[in-house]
VMD Tcl script that draws the C-alpha trace (Angstrom):
set ca {
  {-14.59 56.64 5.93}
  {-11.88 56.14 8.52}
  {-9.45 54.41 6.19}
  {-8.85 51.39 8.38}
  {-8.73 48.05 6.59}
  {-8.05 44.97 8.66}
  {-8.74 41.29 9.15}
  {-9.32 39.14 12.19}
  {-6.75 36.53 13.21}
  {-6.67 33.95 16.00}
  {-5.01 36.47 18.34}
  {-7.82 38.99 18.00}
  {-10.05 41.21 15.92}
  {-8.63 43.64 13.34}
  {-4.99 42.99 14.28}
  {-3.59 42.77 10.74}
  {-4.24 45.68 8.42}
  {-3.39 49.15 7.22}
  {-4.69 52.71 7.12}
  {-5.49 54.34 3.77}
  {-7.69 57.42 3.91}
  {-10.15 57.70 1.02}
  {-10.03 60.61 -1.39}
  {-13.82 60.82 -1.19}
  {-16.94 59.09 0.04}
  {-20.05 58.49 -2.06}
  {-23.31 57.81 -0.28}
  {-26.41 56.63 -2.15}
  {-29.30 56.43 0.28}
  {-31.49 54.77 -2.38}
  {-29.53 51.56 -1.80}
  {-31.14 51.34 1.65}
  {-34.47 50.53 0.00}
  {-32.99 47.26 -1.29}
  {-32.06 46.08 2.21}
  {-34.14 43.68 4.29}
  {-35.27 45.31 7.55}
  {-32.88 43.11 9.52}
  {-29.89 44.61 7.65}
  {-31.22 48.14 8.11}
  {-31.47 47.52 11.85}
  {-27.92 46.14 11.92}
  {-26.71 49.39 10.36}
  {-28.75 51.38 12.84}
  {-26.89 49.63 15.66}
  {-23.74 51.36 14.39}
  {-25.62 54.67 14.32}
  {-26.78 54.15 17.91}
  {-23.14 53.60 18.89}
  {-22.24 57.02 17.47}
  {-25.15 58.58 19.32}
  {-23.94 57.12 22.61}
  {-20.31 58.03 22.00}
  {-20.44 61.75 21.28}
  {-23.57 63.02 19.61}
  {-26.55 64.21 21.64}
  {-28.26 65.61 18.53}
  {-28.13 62.21 16.88}
  {-29.42 60.53 20.03}
  {-32.36 62.96 20.15}
  {-33.14 62.35 16.48}
  {-33.19 58.58 17.02}
  {-35.53 58.94 19.99}
  {-37.86 61.38 18.24}
  {-38.34 59.62 14.87}
  {-38.13 55.82 15.22}
  {-41.04 55.14 12.84}
  {-39.71 57.53 10.18}
  {-36.28 55.94 10.47}
  {-37.60 52.41 10.04}
  {-39.74 53.53 7.10}
  {-36.53 54.96 5.56}
  {-37.77 58.55 5.43}
  {-35.28 60.23 3.11}
  {-34.75 63.47 5.10}
  {-34.31 61.71 8.44}
  {-31.96 59.08 6.97}
  {-29.79 61.79 5.41}
  {-29.60 63.64 8.73}
  {-28.69 60.43 10.57}
  {-25.93 59.68 8.06}
  {-24.60 63.25 8.26}
  {-24.50 63.24 12.07}
  {-22.94 59.77 12.18}
  {-20.19 60.73 9.75}
  {-19.61 63.97 11.59}
  {-19.09 62.02 14.81}
  {-16.77 59.47 13.23}
  {-14.76 62.17 11.43}
  {-14.27 64.09 14.68}
  {-12.87 60.99 16.39}
  {-10.78 59.70 13.46}
  {-9.22 63.12 12.89}
  {-7.95 63.15 16.47}
  {-6.50 59.63 16.23}
  {-5.81 58.45 12.66}
  {-3.86 55.31 13.60}
  {-6.06 54.12 16.49}
  {-3.53 54.81 19.23}
  {-6.03 56.33 21.66}
  {-9.56 57.77 21.48}
  {-10.37 56.08 18.15}
  {-10.58 52.72 19.93}
  {-13.94 53.90 21.29}
  {-15.39 53.20 17.82}
  {-14.82 49.49 18.47}
  {-17.13 49.18 21.46}
}
mol new
graphics top color blue
foreach p $ca { graphics top sphere $p radius 0.5 }
foreach p [lrange $ca 0 end-1] q [lrange $ca 1 end] { graphics top cylinder $p $q radius 0.2 }
display resetview
């Protein structure tokens, strides 16, 4: 969603790349049902990062519904995705080229 495409090189992570913002984003939550639980949890680690960065509502949702999240409850998953994208969009909009605040997405 942020438009950053990059590769790792010996000097460091994501040092060679470009920024191309997408014209749109398509999200199909049904794909999540094909994932092994380990992959779902890896994706949730990214969600937790957004909750810690700037989204108290997302953090509360994660704390309140862990079982529903892991069972891939459709409504909860959609809300998590919405809040995560909202957080990322807010940060990326302020710093499109990763010259400041956007670097927080890399922690």
